PLY file of the C-alpha trace (Angstrom):
ply
format ascii 1.0
element vertex 723
property float x
property float y
property float z
element edge 722
property int vertex1
property int vertex2
end_header
-1.35 -28.70 89.29
-3.64 -25.73 88.65
-7.10 -25.55 87.06
-8.73 -22.63 85.25
-10.55 -21.82 88.54
-7.31 -21.70 90.58
-6.22 -18.32 91.95
-3.40 -16.73 89.99
-1.49 -16.30 93.26
-1.22 -20.10 93.56
0.91 -20.10 90.40
2.64 -16.70 90.37
2.79 -15.54 93.97
1.08 -12.61 95.68
3.11 -9.69 94.34
2.67 -10.42 90.64
-0.95 -11.48 91.19
-1.81 -8.12 92.78
-0.41 -6.26 89.76
-2.35 -8.47 87.33
-5.56 -7.94 89.33
-5.23 -4.16 89.72
-4.14 -3.66 86.09
-6.32 -6.13 84.17
-8.80 -7.58 86.67
-7.11 -10.98 86.32
-7.90 -13.12 89.38
-7.87 -16.75 88.21
-5.66 -18.87 85.96
-8.59 -18.91 83.50
-8.64 -15.10 83.45
-4.90 -15.08 82.75
-5.11 -17.61 79.91
-7.99 -15.60 78.41
-5.82 -12.49 78.29
-5.30 -13.12 74.60
-2.41 -11.91 72.40
-3.12 -8.87 70.24
-0.66 -10.06 67.62
2.56 -12.01 67.16
6.06 -10.70 66.63
7.91 -13.04 64.28
11.45 -13.77 65.41
13.81 -12.31 62.85
11.15 -9.94 61.42
11.64 -6.51 62.96
8.75 -4.13 63.71
8.03 -1.43 61.10
9.14 1.58 63.15
7.82 4.07 60.57
4.24 3.16 61.52
4.58 4.16 65.19
2.45 7.12 66.27
3.12 9.60 69.07
1.25 8.57 72.21
1.03 4.87 71.28
1.86 2.29 73.95
3.97 -0.14 71.92
5.96 -3.32 72.16
8.39 -3.57 69.25
10.97 -6.07 68.08
14.07 -4.21 66.89
17.89 -4.34 66.63
20.39 -2.06 68.40
22.02 0.23 65.81
24.14 2.43 68.09
24.61 3.27 71.78
26.20 6.42 73.24
26.55 7.78 76.77
27.10 11.54 77.19
27.02 14.02 80.08
24.00 16.26 80.54
24.58 19.94 79.70
24.64 22.30 82.67
23.83 19.76 85.36
25.05 16.54 86.91
24.36 13.17 85.37
24.42 11.54 81.96
22.06 10.37 79.27
22.45 6.99 77.63
20.87 6.99 74.16
20.32 3.82 72.19
19.21 3.91 68.56
17.26 0.83 67.44
16.33 0.05 63.86
14.20 -2.20 61.72
16.63 -1.69 58.81
14.62 1.21 57.35
13.66 3.58 60.16
15.17 4.36 63.56
13.83 4.96 67.06
15.64 6.53 70.01
15.63 4.91 73.48
16.77 7.25 76.28
17.93 6.35 79.81
19.04 8.93 82.40
22.00 8.09 84.64
22.02 4.45 83.57
25.37 4.03 81.82
25.52 0.47 83.15
23.05 -0.56 80.45
25.91 -0.33 77.87
26.85 -3.92 78.76
23.37 -5.13 77.72
22.46 -2.93 74.81
25.30 -3.66 72.42
25.14 -3.02 68.68
23.53 -5.94 66.84
21.51 -7.24 69.81
17.80 -7.83 69.13
15.13 -7.33 71.75
11.58 -6.46 72.64
11.22 -2.82 73.73
8.07 -1.41 75.33
6.95 2.09 76.25
5.00 5.14 75.15
6.08 6.78 71.91
7.12 10.40 72.43
8.67 13.00 70.15
11.69 15.11 71.14
13.22 17.60 68.70
11.34 15.93 65.85
12.61 12.44 66.65
10.45 9.58 67.92
11.65 8.08 71.15
10.85 5.80 74.07
11.96 7.24 77.42
13.08 4.63 79.98
11.48 1.74 78.07
11.16 -1.74 79.51
13.01 -4.27 77.41
13.81 -7.94 77.10
16.79 -8.90 74.96
16.66 -12.04 72.87
19.62 -14.24 73.85
22.51 -14.40 71.40
22.36 -17.31 68.98
25.15 -19.19 70.77
23.29 -19.07 74.11
21.32 -22.20 73.32
19.97 -22.99 76.78
18.58 -19.49 77.35
17.12 -19.37 73.86
15.27 -22.63 74.46
13.99 -21.43 77.86
12.87 -17.94 76.88
12.40 -17.77 73.12
12.10 -21.31 71.84
9.20 -20.45 69.51
9.47 -18.46 66.33
6.29 -16.50 67.13
6.38 -14.19 70.15
2.96 -13.28 71.53
2.42 -9.53 72.05
-0.22 -8.82 74.70
-2.35 -5.84 75.72
0.06 -4.43 78.30
0.60 -1.65 80.84
3.56 0.17 82.35
3.76 -2.12 85.38
3.19 -5.25 83.32
4.83 -5.17 79.86
4.03 -7.78 77.24
6.92 -10.16 77.91
6.20 -10.23 81.65
2.65 -11.26 80.82
4.10 -13.91 78.49
6.28 -15.21 81.34
3.25 -15.36 83.67
1.24 -17.25 81.06
4.16 -19.61 80.43
4.29 -20.48 84.15
0.51 -20.98 84.23
0.61 -23.32 81.23
3.47 -25.34 82.75
1.42 -25.90 85.91
-1.93 -26.43 84.22
-3.85 -29.66 84.70
-5.75 -31.03 81.68
-8.61 -28.61 80.95
-12.02 -30.33 80.61
-13.64 -29.52 77.25
-17.29 -28.42 77.44
-17.74 -28.38 73.63
-19.41 -31.66 72.58
-16.97 -33.89 70.68
-19.37 -34.19 67.74
-19.41 -30.41 67.20
-15.66 -30.01 67.81
-14.77 -32.78 65.36
-17.21 -31.47 62.74
-15.26 -28.19 62.61
-11.83 -29.76 63.05
-11.17 -27.68 66.17
-8.46 -28.44 68.76
-9.51 -29.33 72.30
-9.98 -26.44 74.73
-6.65 -27.26 76.41
-4.86 -27.34 73.05
-6.51 -24.11 71.92
-5.47 -22.20 75.05
-1.87 -23.41 74.74
-1.61 -22.94 70.97
-2.96 -19.39 71.06
-0.23 -18.31 73.49
2.61 -20.54 72.23
1.84 -21.36 68.59
4.04 -23.65 66.53
2.99 -21.56 63.53
0.38 -18.95 62.61
-2.03 -21.58 61.26
-2.17 -23.19 64.71
-2.66 -19.76 66.31
-5.50 -18.94 63.92
-7.25 -22.26 64.47
-6.94 -21.83 68.24
-8.41 -18.32 68.02
-11.27 -19.56 65.83
-12.06 -22.34 68.30
-12.18 -19.90 71.24
-14.26 -17.41 69.25
-16.66 -20.19 68.28
-16.98 -21.06 71.99
-18.18 -17.53 72.75
-20.69 -17.54 69.90
-21.86 -21.09 70.68
-22.49 -20.44 74.39
-24.36 -17.25 73.57
-26.52 -19.00 70.97
-27.22 -21.83 73.43
-28.52 -19.33 76.00
-30.76 -17.80 73.33
-31.94 -21.19 72.01
-32.80 -22.35 75.54
-34.77 -19.16 76.17
-36.60 -19.48 72.88
-37.52 -23.09 73.72
-38.68 -22.00 77.19
-40.92 -19.31 75.66
-42.48 -21.90 73.35
-43.36 -24.00 76.40
-45.36 -21.18 78.04
-49.14 -21.14 77.76
-50.74 -18.05 76.23
-54.24 -17.23 75.04
-54.45 -17.65 71.27
-55.76 -14.46 69.63
-56.62 -15.46 66.02
-58.04 -13.09 63.40
-61.80 -12.60 63.79
-64.13 -12.28 60.80
-66.30 -9.15 60.91
-64.41 -7.63 63.84
-62.70 -4.36 64.65
-59.64 -5.19 62.53
-61.69 -5.72 59.37
-63.62 -2.51 60.04
-60.28 -0.67 60.41
-58.85 -2.14 57.20
-61.88 -0.84 55.27
-61.27 2.73 56.51
-57.55 2.87 55.63
-57.03 5.60 53.01
-53.98 3.79 51.59
-52.91 0.29 50.64
-50.45 -1.62 52.78
-47.10 -2.27 51.12
-46.14 -5.82 50.20
-43.72 -5.81 53.16
-46.42 -4.67 55.58
-48.76 -7.41 54.39
-46.04 -10.04 54.74
-45.11 -8.96 58.29
-48.80 -8.67 59.25
-49.30 -12.29 58.16
-46.32 -13.41 60.32
-47.76 -11.59 63.34
-51.26 -12.95 62.69
-49.82 -16.47 62.65
-47.93 -15.84 65.91
-50.99 -14.44 67.69
-53.06 -17.50 66.77
-50.65 -19.80 68.63
-51.18 -20.97 72.22
-47.67 -19.86 73.21
-46.60 -16.20 73.42
-45.39 -14.34 70.34
-41.89 -12.91 70.80
-41.19 -10.88 67.68
-38.88 -7.99 66.80
-40.23 -5.64 64.13
-37.52 -3.49 62.62
-37.97 -1.00 59.85
-36.68 2.26 58.50
-38.07 5.49 59.86
-41.43 5.92 58.14
-41.68 2.31 56.91
-45.13 1.87 58.46
-44.38 -0.07 61.67
-47.14 1.75 63.60
-49.90 0.55 61.26
-48.61 -3.04 61.47
-48.46 -2.85 65.28
-51.94 -1.30 65.43
-53.40 -4.15 63.36
-51.88 -6.61 65.88
-53.48 -4.67 68.73
-56.88 -4.73 67.03
-56.58 -8.51 66.54
-56.10 -8.93 70.28
-59.01 -6.55 71.04
-61.23 -8.64 68.73
-60.45 -11.55 71.06
-61.48 -9.67 74.21
-57.95 -8.63 75.20
-56.09 -5.35 75.62
-52.84 -4.02 74.18
-50.26 -1.86 75.96
-47.87 0.32 73.95
-44.75 1.28 75.91
-42.89 4.36 74.59
-39.57 5.77 75.92
-40.59 9.45 76.12
-43.74 11.45 76.80
-43.36 13.23 73.45
-43.35 9.89 71.64
-46.22 8.49 73.76
-48.35 11.56 72.98
-47.44 11.25 69.29
-48.55 7.60 69.30
-51.85 8.64 70.89
-52.45 11.23 68.17
-51.41 8.90 65.34
-53.44 5.89 66.51
-56.53 7.97 67.35
-56.35 9.62 63.93
-55.91 6.27 62.14
-58.85 4.72 64.00
-61.21 7.69 63.60
-64.67 6.72 64.92
-63.30 3.29 65.82
-61.50 4.98 68.76
-64.80 6.27 70.23
-66.06 3.07 71.87
-69.05 3.68 74.13
-69.32 7.28 73.00
-71.95 9.12 71.02
-71.18 8.65 67.31
-68.75 5.81 67.93
-68.99 2.57 65.97
-70.47 -0.43 67.76
-67.19 -2.26 67.07
-65.11 0.65 68.42
-62.71 0.59 71.35
-61.08 3.38 73.34
-57.47 4.58 73.42
-56.01 6.10 76.58
-52.68 7.57 77.69
-50.84 7.13 81.00
-47.75 9.26 81.71
-45.95 10.35 84.86
-46.76 14.02 84.62
-50.44 14.02 83.62
-53.00 15.60 85.96
-54.56 13.55 88.77
-57.98 13.68 87.10
-56.65 12.53 83.70
-54.70 9.75 85.36
-57.73 8.58 87.35
-59.82 8.38 84.17
-57.06 6.52 82.29
-56.58 4.00 85.13
-60.32 3.28 85.18
-60.40 2.72 81.41
-57.44 0.30 81.63
-58.80 -1.62 84.62
-62.32 -2.02 83.19
-61.09 -3.10 79.77
-62.99 -0.24 78.08
-59.66 0.99 76.73
-58.49 -1.68 74.32
-55.27 0.27 73.72
-53.31 1.78 76.63
-50.34 3.93 75.59
-47.78 5.10 78.11
-44.24 5.72 79.24
-42.50 4.09 82.21
-45.58 5.19 84.15
-47.33 2.09 82.73
-45.10 0.00 85.00
-46.44 1.51 88.24
-48.15 -0.70 90.82
-51.43 1.22 90.50
-51.78 0.27 86.81
-54.14 -2.70 86.40
-55.39 -4.25 83.17
-58.56 -6.22 82.64
-56.90 -8.68 80.22
-53.48 -7.66 78.89
-52.95 -9.78 75.78
-50.30 -7.89 73.80
-47.34 -5.73 74.81
-45.81 -3.50 72.13
-42.46 -1.94 73.10
-41.34 0.95 70.89
-37.62 1.65 70.57
-36.98 -1.38 72.78
-33.28 -0.57 73.33
-34.29 2.25 75.68
-35.87 -0.10 78.19
-34.16 -2.41 80.67
-35.03 -6.04 81.31
-36.69 -5.25 84.65
-38.96 -2.66 83.04
-40.20 -5.07 80.38
-40.72 -7.77 83.01
-42.74 -5.37 85.17
-45.20 -4.85 82.33
-45.33 -8.57 81.47
-46.24 -9.30 85.09
-49.46 -7.29 84.69
-50.87 -9.97 82.37
-52.91 -12.79 83.93
-51.44 -15.26 81.42
-48.21 -14.70 79.43
-48.84 -11.86 76.97
-47.74 -11.75 73.35
-44.79 -9.40 72.81
-43.90 -7.22 69.84
-40.81 -5.04 70.14
-40.15 -2.37 67.52
-37.10 -0.44 66.47
-36.46 2.12 63.76
-32.71 1.55 64.11
-31.85 -1.00 61.42
-30.03 -3.96 62.92
-27.40 -5.86 60.90
-28.22 -9.54 60.54
-25.32 -10.64 62.75
-26.47 -8.38 65.59
-30.01 -9.70 65.23
-28.63 -13.25 65.54
-26.34 -12.39 68.44
-28.42 -10.04 70.57
-32.00 -10.81 69.54
-31.58 -14.52 68.85
-34.52 -15.48 71.07
-36.87 -13.27 69.05
-38.32 -13.91 65.62
-37.31 -10.99 63.41
-39.50 -9.20 60.86
-38.11 -6.43 58.70
-39.87 -3.64 56.77
-37.44 -2.44 54.13
-39.60 -0.52 51.67
-41.06 2.90 52.36
-44.78 3.51 51.80
-45.81 5.14 48.52
-45.54 8.91 48.60
-42.48 9.15 50.88
-40.12 11.73 49.44
-36.34 11.50 49.03
-34.12 13.32 51.52
-30.95 15.11 50.37
-28.21 15.42 52.99
-25.22 17.79 52.97
-22.36 18.38 55.42
-21.75 22.04 56.30
-18.20 22.75 57.47
-18.86 25.72 59.74
-15.17 26.53 60.37
-13.98 26.23 56.77
-17.05 27.79 55.11
-19.04 29.95 57.55
-21.03 31.40 54.63
-22.57 27.96 54.11
-24.11 28.10 57.61
-25.67 31.47 56.78
-27.04 29.91 53.62
-28.56 27.08 55.72
-30.62 29.63 57.67
-31.70 31.20 54.38
-32.83 27.79 53.09
-35.06 27.39 56.13
-36.56 30.85 55.59
-37.19 29.95 51.92
-38.95 26.69 52.87
-41.14 28.52 55.39
-42.00 31.08 52.71
-43.28 28.16 50.61
-45.55 27.15 53.47
-43.30 24.42 54.89
-41.78 23.94 58.35
-38.33 23.15 59.74
-36.42 21.61 62.62
-33.18 22.92 64.11
-31.62 20.29 66.38
-29.06 21.14 69.07
-27.11 18.67 71.24
-28.04 20.23 74.56
-30.61 22.33 76.35
-28.45 25.17 77.68
-24.87 26.34 77.46
-23.95 26.21 81.14
-24.73 22.62 82.05
-22.83 19.83 80.33
-24.94 17.20 82.06
-28.02 17.98 80.01
-26.37 17.14 76.71
-28.79 14.79 74.92
-26.40 13.05 72.57
-24.40 9.95 71.86
-21.19 10.56 73.81
-19.59 7.47 72.32
-18.73 9.61 69.32
-18.53 12.99 71.04
-15.64 15.21 70.03
-14.68 18.12 72.23
-15.54 21.47 70.68
-15.04 24.89 72.21
-18.75 25.65 72.31
-21.69 23.34 71.79
-24.97 24.62 70.39
-27.88 24.69 72.85
-31.62 25.15 72.41
-31.85 28.03 74.88
-29.10 30.05 73.13
-29.89 29.10 69.56
-33.64 29.84 69.66
-33.43 33.54 70.63
-30.39 34.10 68.37
-32.21 32.73 65.32
-35.49 34.44 66.19
-33.86 37.86 66.41
-31.61 37.24 63.41
-32.12 35.06 60.32
-35.59 33.90 61.43
-36.88 37.37 62.28
-40.62 37.42 61.61
-40.93 33.60 61.73
-42.73 31.67 64.46
-39.97 29.89 66.42
-40.48 27.67 69.49
-38.19 25.53 71.68
-38.75 21.88 72.62
-36.72 19.82 75.08
-37.08 17.28 77.86
-37.11 19.77 80.75
-40.31 21.49 79.65
-43.52 20.48 81.40
-45.70 17.86 79.75
-48.39 20.44 79.00
-45.89 22.76 77.31
-44.35 19.89 75.30
-47.78 18.65 74.20
-49.05 22.09 73.25
-45.80 22.86 71.38
-45.96 19.62 69.39
-49.67 20.12 68.68
-49.01 23.67 67.49
-46.14 22.48 65.27
-48.27 19.64 63.88
-51.08 22.04 63.02
-48.74 24.52 61.32
-48.85 27.25 63.98
-45.06 27.07 64.48
-42.64 27.53 61.58
-39.37 26.38 63.16
-38.94 23.97 66.07
-35.58 24.39 67.86
-35.21 21.09 69.68
-33.00 18.50 71.32
-33.28 14.88 70.21
-36.72 14.51 71.82
-37.99 14.58 68.22
-35.69 11.67 67.27
-38.41 9.02 67.06
-42.12 8.98 66.40
-42.68 12.64 65.58
-44.64 12.77 62.33
-45.24 16.19 60.74
-45.73 15.80 56.99
-45.21 19.52 56.30
-41.64 19.58 57.74
-39.17 19.58 54.86
-35.82 20.81 56.21
-33.65 19.98 59.22
-30.41 21.57 60.40
-28.46 19.51 62.96
-25.93 21.59 64.88
-22.66 20.00 66.03
-23.71 16.89 64.13
-20.40 15.19 64.97
-21.68 14.91 68.55
-24.24 12.30 67.46
-23.92 8.68 66.40
-24.65 7.48 62.87
-27.94 5.79 63.76
-29.07 8.81 65.75
-28.45 11.13 62.79
-30.34 8.75 60.50
-33.26 8.70 62.94
-33.36 12.48 63.19
-33.20 12.87 59.43
-36.23 10.58 59.14
-38.44 13.30 60.63
-38.49 15.19 57.31
-39.68 14.29 53.82
-42.76 12.59 55.27
-45.22 14.49 53.08
-45.42 15.29 49.38
-42.31 17.53 49.26
-38.67 16.36 49.26
-36.57 16.77 52.42
-33.26 18.56 53.00
-30.99 17.67 55.95
-27.92 19.83 56.73
-25.26 18.47 59.10
-23.32 21.34 60.66
-19.90 20.50 62.09
-16.59 21.99 63.21
-14.83 18.65 62.58
-12.01 18.93 60.08
-11.83 16.91 56.84
-10.64 13.29 57.07
-11.10 13.11 60.85
-13.18 10.11 62.03
-16.06 12.45 62.95
-16.10 14.04 59.50
-15.81 10.67 57.73
-18.84 9.51 59.73
-20.90 12.55 58.68
-19.87 12.11 55.04
-21.10 8.50 55.25
-24.51 9.65 56.54
-24.74 12.21 53.75
-23.85 9.61 51.13
-26.68 7.12 51.71
-30.26 6.79 52.96
-29.84 3.04 53.50
-30.23 2.58 57.25
-28.88 -0.97 57.14
-25.68 0.22 55.45
-25.35 3.01 58.03
-25.95 0.59 60.90
-22.90 -1.38 59.77
-20.79 1.80 59.74
-22.14 2.63 63.20
-21.29 -0.84 64.42
-17.77 -0.78 62.98
-17.01 2.37 64.97
-18.39 1.12 68.28
-16.61 -1.08 70.77
-18.02 -4.60 70.79
-19.11 -4.17 74.40
-21.32 -1.26 73.42
-22.99 -3.36 70.75
-23.47 -6.43 72.88
-24.14 -4.65 76.15
-21.18 -6.19 77.95
-20.21 -2.81 79.36
-23.31 -2.92 81.59
-21.38 -5.20 83.91
-18.50 -4.75 86.29
-17.52 -8.37 85.69
-15.19 -9.59 82.98
-17.34 -10.30 79.97
-17.26 -13.70 78.29
-17.29 -11.95 74.92
-13.65 -11.12 74.27
-12.92 -12.41 70.77
-16.32 -12.36 69.06
-16.87 -9.55 66.52
-20.40 -9.52 65.22
-19.62 -8.11 61.77
-16.41 -10.01 61.11
-17.67 -13.34 62.46
-21.02 -13.63 60.65
-20.32 -17.08 59.18
-19.05 -18.39 62.51
-22.10 -17.02 64.39
-24.38 -18.65 61.81
-22.56 -21.96 62.29
-22.72 -21.67 66.09
-26.42 -20.86 65.92
-27.12 -23.95 63.81
-25.12 -26.20 66.16
-26.80 -24.74 69.27
-30.29 -25.14 67.78
-29.70 -28.79 66.88
-28.29 -29.59 70.31
-31.28 -28.03 72.13
-33.66 -29.96 69.85
-31.89 -33.23 70.71
-31.44 -32.53 74.43
-33.49 -29.49 75.63
-32.10 -29.63 79.19
-28.55 -30.56 78.05
-28.76 -33.32 80.67
-26.15 -35.33 78.78
-23.59 -32.50 78.84
-22.63 -31.67 82.44
-19.53 -29.57 81.73
-21.42 -27.60 79.04
-24.25 -26.97 81.51
-21.72 -25.73 84.09
-20.20 -23.34 81.56
-23.67 -22.07 80.58
-24.52 -21.36 84.22
-21.39 -19.24 84.48
-22.45 -17.26 81.42
-26.05 -16.88 82.59
-24.97 -15.55 85.99
-22.65 -13.00 84.40
-24.64 -9.76 84.60
-22.97 -8.72 81.37
-25.45 -10.98 79.61
-28.57 -9.23 80.90
-28.68 -7.63 77.47
-29.58 -10.99 75.95
-32.98 -10.96 77.63
-34.89 -8.90 75.12
-38.14 -10.64 76.06
0 1
1 2
2 3
3 4
4 5
5 6
6 7
7 8
8 9
9 10
10 11
11 12
12 13
13 14
14 15
15 16
16 17
17 18
18 19
19 20
20 21
21 22
22 23
23 24
24 25
25 26
26 27
27 28
28 29
29 30
30 31
31 32
32 33
33 34
34 35
35 36
36 37
37 38
38 39
39 40
40 41
41 42
42 43
43 44
44 45
45 46
46 47
47 48
48 49
49 50
50 51
51 52
52 53
53 54
54 55
55 56
56 57
57 58
58 59
59 60
60 61
61 62
62 63
63 64
64 65
65 66
66 67
67 68
68 69
69 70
70 71
71 72
72 73
73 74
74 75
75 76
76 77
77 78
78 79
79 80
80 81
81 82
82 83
83 84
84 85
85 86
86 87
87 88
88 89
89 90
90 91
91 92
92 93
93 94
94 95
95 96
96 97
97 98
98 99
99 100
100 101
101 102
102 103
103 104
104 105
105 106
106 107
107 108
108 109
109 110
110 111
111 112
112 113
113 114
114 115
115 116
116 117
117 118
118 119
119 120
120 121
121 122
122 123
123 124
124 125
125 126
126 127
127 128
128 129
129 130
130 131
131 132
132 133
133 134
134 135
135 136
136 137
137 138
138 139
139 140
140 141
141 142
142 143
143 144
144 145
145 146
146 147
147 148
148 149
149 150
150 151
151 152
152 153
153 154
154 155
155 156
156 157
157 158
158 159
159 160
160 161
161 162
162 163
163 164
164 165
165 166
166 167
167 168
168 169
169 170
170 171
171 172
172 173
173 174
174 175
175 176
176 177
177 178
178 179
179 180
180 181
181 182
182 183
183 184
184 185
185 186
186 187
187 188
188 189
189 190
190 191
191 192
192 193
193 194
194 195
195 196
196 197
197 198
198 199
199 200
200 201
201 202
202 203
203 204
204 205
205 206
206 207
207 208
208 209
209 210
210 211
211 212
212 213
213 214
214 215
215 216
216 217
217 218
218 219
219 220
220 221
221 222
222 223
223 224
224 225
225 226
226 227
227 228
228 229
229 230
230 231
231 232
232 233
233 234
234 235
235 236
236 237
237 238
238 239
239 240
240 241
241 242
242 243
243 244
244 245
245 246
246 247
247 248
248 249
249 250
250 251
251 252
252 253
253 254
254 255
255 256
256 257
257 258
258 259
259 260
260 261
261 262
262 263
263 264
264 265
265 266
266 267
267 268
268 269
269 270
270 271
271 272
272 273
273 274
274 275
275 276
276 277
277 278
278 279
279 280
280 281
281 282
282 283
283 284
284 285
285 286
286 287
287 288
288 289
289 290
290 291
291 292
292 293
293 294
294 295
295 296
296 297
297 298
298 299
299 300
300 301
301 302
302 303
303 304
304 305
305 306
306 307
307 308
308 309
309 310
310 311
311 312
312 313
313 314
314 315
315 316
316 317
317 318
318 319
319 320
320 321
321 322
322 323
323 324
324 325
325 326
326 327
327 328
328 329
329 330
330 331
331 332
332 333
333 334
334 335
335 336
336 337
337 338
338 339
339 340
340 341
341 342
342 343
343 344
344 345
345 346
346 347
347 348
348 349
349 350
350 351
351 352
352 353
353 354
354 355
355 356
356 357
357 358
358 359
359 360
360 361
361 362
362 363
363 364
364 365
365 366
366 367
367 368
368 369
369 370
370 371
371 372
372 373
373 374
374 375
375 376
376 377
377 378
378 379
379 380
380 381
381 382
382 383
383 384
384 385
385 386
386 387
387 388
388 389
389 390
390 391
391 392
392 393
393 394
394 395
395 396
396 397
397 398
398 399
399 400
400 401
401 402
402 403
403 404
404 405
405 406
406 407
407 408
408 409
409 410
410 411
411 412
412 413
413 414
414 415
415 416
416 417
417 418
418 419
419 420
420 421
421 422
422 423
423 424
424 425
425 426
426 427
427 428
428 429
429 430
430 431
431 432
432 433
433 434
434 435
435 436
436 437
437 438
438 439
439 440
440 441
441 442
442 443
443 444
444 445
445 446
446 447
447 448
448 449
449 450
450 451
451 452
452 453
453 454
454 455
455 456
456 457
457 458
458 459
459 460
460 461
461 462
462 463
463 464
464 465
465 466
466 467
467 468
468 469
469 470
470 471
471 472
472 473
473 474
474 475
475 476
476 477
477 478
478 479
479 480
480 481
481 482
482 483
483 484
484 485
485 486
486 487
487 488
488 489
489 490
490 491
491 492
492 493
493 494
494 495
495 496
496 497
497 498
498 499
499 500
500 501
501 502
502 503
503 504
504 505
505 506
506 507
507 508
508 509
509 510
510 511
511 512
512 513
513 514
514 515
515 516
516 517
517 518
518 519
519 520
520 521
521 522
522 523
523 524
524 525
525 526
526 527
527 528
528 529
529 530
530 531
531 532
532 533
533 534
534 535
535 536
536 537
537 538
538 539
539 540
540 541
541 542
542 543
543 544
544 545
545 546
546 547
547 548
548 549
549 550
550 551
551 552
552 553
553 554
554 555
555 556
556 557
557 558
558 559
559 560
560 561
561 562
562 563
563 564
564 565
565 566
566 567
567 568
568 569
569 570
570 571
571 572
572 573
573 574
574 575
575 576
576 577
577 578
578 579
579 580
580 581
581 582
582 583
583 584
584 585
585 586
586 587
587 588
588 589
589 590
590 591
591 592
592 593
593 594
594 595
595 596
596 597
597 598
598 599
599 600
600 601
601 602
602 603
603 604
604 605
605 606
606 607
607 608
608 609
609 610
610 611
611 612
612 613
613 614
614 615
615 616
616 617
617 618
618 619
619 620
620 621
621 622
622 623
623 624
624 625
625 626
626 627
627 628
628 629
629 630
630 631
631 632
632 633
633 634
634 635
635 636
636 637
637 638
638 639
639 640
640 641
641 642
642 643
643 644
644 645
645 646
646 647
647 648
648 649
649 650
650 651
651 652
652 653
653 654
654 655
655 656
656 657
657 658
658 659
659 660
660 661
661 662
662 663
663 664
664 665
665 666
666 667
667 668
668 669
669 670
670 671
671 672
672 673
673 674
674 675
675 676
676 677
677 678
678 679
679 680
680 681
681 682
682 683
683 684
684 685
685 686
686 687
687 688
688 689
689 690
690 691
691 692
692 693
693 694
694 695
695 696
696 697
697 698
698 699
699 700
700 701
701 702
702 703
703 704
704 705
705 706
706 707
707 708
708 709
709 710
710 711
711 712
712 713
713 714
714 715
715 716
716 717
717 718
718 719
719 720
720 721
721 722
């Protein structure tokens, strides 16, 4: 008898096992049984042939309509053509020099046929398809052996391993399978009315009816969600057990002095989130909070208030940013917000003031030496930096709070490296301007408390977005350049965003390739800038900005743009996050179909930040009704980042969302879909939380603990560790 851990070769033999391994990465019986059916063909219900598309790899259930063998014209050999039908449409099957198949493929026989759909002389066909005929009704013994069930599982398949061969392999594995131990606690399984794990695995592959198949699939999907939520619940409980220095609000401190200088009132959302953070910081265990909010929703002010709270308690705060442009922008923004309160120990500085310093990889040796000294002495209450903050030479006096901006751009090891610089566990606040659907927050960030800023501060202007079809209406692109010139004439500024730095090197493309569509030429900063400067922007002050420029050039360019000395910034996506120029009112994004939905929404958030409305123009060569064009139309139709994040998520593979593609191993997350399965994830989260409360070490659940260890050692779950 075999177990789920048994090698496939012990059940199927070496030859078949090698094909399964090389084709699907299937090594064990468990891997094989978790190669789940895509759908079920219902015996007697033929496949709708009219829906087949050229290029599709298909497995269809159809009936032989006619069969003819004829000689080839002008050369030796013959072609055997079989026409199969579903009663409405027909499909041609062609075999060369295989007249012997006439005995099998007789009119009226039904079978499963698999291959790649091609088109020849306007007719759809399968050339040399694999097939498995369903035994005639009077062949009772064969029918019982091969096709006893009404529902025939159709599997993800390949040329060397068609669907029915996989079904035969799975049938052999099930026949030789010992009883599978069930790691799901009986109380939870019975509460949901789920089958046992053994029953679920059998019923999904060989269902008595579709209700049994659906219940089996739900049970196995719940398992994935439940194990994931258990990992997160255990980590959350472990974080609560750590000792941290409580940093409560201080009366008459730096924070209160800062609040008095603010030239605006905090929104209701900012006040609510600030109260949540204040409560977290006053605890003796580390805060682990995710702060998400639309571009321009005021996350920086909320984060700064948290930093000042820690400084009031004698600690320091580190702000980790993904790019030097964003780090420098944070330095400017925070210094400006603090005013004299950023001049600690300096002439004219307030007695309550602190200092703010910047550490990046490309700053001068003298600047770096000064910054390191300020961090090590504690004189700098706020230390802003890029990955350079993680270097061994960086020492803090008392690191009490870590703020990670755009957290998805940092790996687990990088966050850990910064946490290790704290003498006692530091409080953690991670921020993102990419709105996260609730199910993703529960699934990926389940060990973090989540705060959301939904409203925009007073004074933020609406942004109008239009799609410009450059191929269909080239005059509209010319008009886009005119609109920029008109805005500049009114005293405003503009961004032109291109997907890559230069035209010759595809490697420098700074875009979301998940949605990339091949175009004949892709706009680049180095080509676009001179072309616009000598053409439609003649007489305007145009400057380039991209990641290959030196830090000094990038800083001086951004400073000049911020102060109004540059009219048009031609840039890559280095301006995607954090860049705040209130006078910029218009943005043109070239080859916009090369970017993801969230990325476009982020870019668009750079305009309309002042008193004038914003205009965003998405230029594309994508044709109407293509997926790329539909995506752009969706961005143009709404400013709701949470709505757009769902569209973004629907178009991504689940592995991209959950991070499973970071691993070379087979991910445990095969059935779970974070949008579709919201209710199930919620239920799994509740069950996992209760179980951890009752038995934090799961000492009473050995098989569940074993399964969890397997999941925790799978490097595909590194993404879970957002702390």
